[in-house]
MIKOLKE-147267 format. One record per residue (C-alpha): z, y, x; residue in three letters; residue number from 1. Coordinates in steps of 0.1 Angstrom, whole numbers. Each point is the difference from the previous one (the first is absolute). Layout:
<pts>
{w:Z&v:Y&u:X&code:ALA&pos:NUM}
...
</pts>
This chain:
<pts>
{w:-1&v:-1&u:0&code:MET&pos:1}
{w:-8&v:35&u:15&code:GLU&pos:2}
{w:31&v:25&u:-4&code:TYR&pos:3}
{w:-5&v:36&u:4&code:THR&pos:4}
{w:31&v:22&u:10&code:TYR&pos:5}
{w:1&v:40&u:-4&code:LYS&pos:6}
{w:22&v:11&u:33&code:THR&pos:7}
{w:28&v:26&u:-2&code:LYS&pos:8}
{w:7&v:27&u:28&code:MET&pos:9}
{w:-25&v:-15&u:24&code:VAL&pos:10}
{w:-33&v:11&u:12&code:CYS&pos:11}
{w:-19&v:-30&u:-10&code:SER&pos:12}
{w:-6&v:3&u:-40&code:LYS&pos:13}
{w:0&v:-37&u:-8&code:GLU&pos:14}
{w:0&v:-37&u:13&code:ILE&pos:15}
{w:-21&v:-27&u:-16&code:LYS&pos:16}
{w:7&v:-35&u:9&code:PHE&pos:17}
{w:-5&v:-39&u:-13&code:GLU&pos:18}
{w:31&v:-18&u:-11&code:ILE&pos:19}
{w:-3&v:-38&u:-4&code:GLU&pos:20}
{w:30&v:-26&u:0&code:ASP&pos:21}
{w:22&v:28&u:20&code:ASN&pos:22}
{w:-25&v:5&u:27&code:VAL&pos:23}
{w:-14&v:34&u:6&code:ILE&pos:24}
{w:-37&v:6&u:11&code:THR&pos:25}
{w:-26&v:25&u:2&code:ASN&pos:26}
{w:20&v:31&u:3&code:VAL&pos:27}
{w:-14&v:31&u:-1&code:ARG&pos:28}
{w:13&v:36&u:3&code:PHE&pos:29}
{w:-19&v:32&u:-16&code:LEU&pos:30}
{w:8&v:30&u:25&code:GLY&pos:31}
{w:27&v:-2&u:23&code:GLY&pos:32}
{w:-3&v:-4&u:38&code:CYS&pos:33}
{w:-30&v:-21&u:1&code:ASN&pos:34}
{w:5&v:-19&u:35&code:GLY&pos:35}
{w:33&v:-8&u:-4&code:ASN&pos:36}
{w:-3&v:-14&u:-39&code:LEU&pos:37}
{w:-28&v:-20&u:8&code:LYS&pos:38}
{w:23&v:-16&u:25&code:ALA&pos:39}
{w:29&v:-4&u:-24&code:ILE&pos:40}
{w:-25&v:-16&u:-24&code:SER&pos:41}
{w:-15&v:-26&u:26&code:LYS&pos:42}
{w:37&v:-6&u:12&code:LEU&pos:43}
{w:15&v:-10&u:-35&code:VAL&pos:44}
{w:-33&v:-22&u:-10&code:ASP&pos:45}
{w:13&v:-32&u:-16&code:GLY&pos:46}
{w:38&v:9&u:3&code:TYR&pos:47}
{w:22&v:-6&u:-31&code:THR&pos:48}
{w:20&v:28&u:-17&code:VAL&pos:49}
{w:28&v:-7&u:19&code:GLU&pos:50}
{w:-14&v:-1&u:34&code:GLN&pos:51}
{w:-14&v:35&u:-9&code:ILE&pos:52}
{w:29&v:15&u:-16&code:GLU&pos:53}
{w:25&v:-12&u:31&code:SER&pos:54}
{w:-28&v:13&u:28&code:LYS&pos:55}
{w:-7&v:32&u:-19&code:LEU&pos:56}
{w:28&v:9&u:-26&code:ARG&pos:57}
{w:16&v:35&u:10&code:GLY&pos:58}
{w:-23&v:11&u:25&code:ASN&pos:59}
{w:-5&v:37&u:-3&code:THR&pos:60}
{w:-23&v:25&u:13&code:CYS&pos:61}
{w:11&v:35&u:17&code:GLY&pos:62}
{w:28&v:16&u:-23&code:MET&pos:63}
{w:-11&v:-18&u:-34&code:ARG&pos:64}
{w:19&v:-26&u:-11&code:PRO&pos:65}
{w:-29&v:-27&u:-5&code:THR&pos:66}
{w:-31&v:-7&u:21&code:SER&pos:67}
{w:-33&v:-16&u:-12&code:CYS&pos:68}
{w:12&v:-34&u:17&code:ALA&pos:69}
{w:31&v:6&u:-22&code:ASP&pos:70}
{w:-22&v:4&u:-32&code:GLN&pos:71}
{w:-18&v:-32&u:6&code:LEU&pos:72}
{w:31&v:-18&u:-1&code:SER&pos:73}
{w:12&v:16&u:-30&code:ILE&pos:74}
{w:-38&v:-7&u:-15&code:ALA&pos:75}
{w:0&v:-37&u:10&code:VAL&pos:76}
{w:36&v:-5&u:-17&code:ARG&pos:77}
{w:-11&v:21&u:-35&code:GLU&pos:78}
{w:-31&v:-23&u:0&code:ALA&pos:79}
{w:20&v:-33&u:4&code:TYR&pos:80}
{w:24&v:8&u:-27&code:GLU&pos:81}
{w:-29&v:12&u:-21&code:ALA&pos:82}
{w:-15&v:-35&u:5&code:MET&pos:83}
{w:33&v:-13&u:-14&code:LYS&pos:84}
</pts>
């Protein structure tokens, strides 16, 4: 299932990804730091929701209380819960 998440308080505007059986693939960010977000997308491809949360949850960007990586961890949890 493809899921789209509208980000909050970060440079990227949204995150799209596929979720199937708790596994995340094909992560795409709209906007943000292109090179860094492409790298994050490749690194987490095939990870479970829990693996992404354990690695990325709580990361901040500058003075912001969140980051694109943190927003991804929130997005995958939200998608997983919506599938239940």
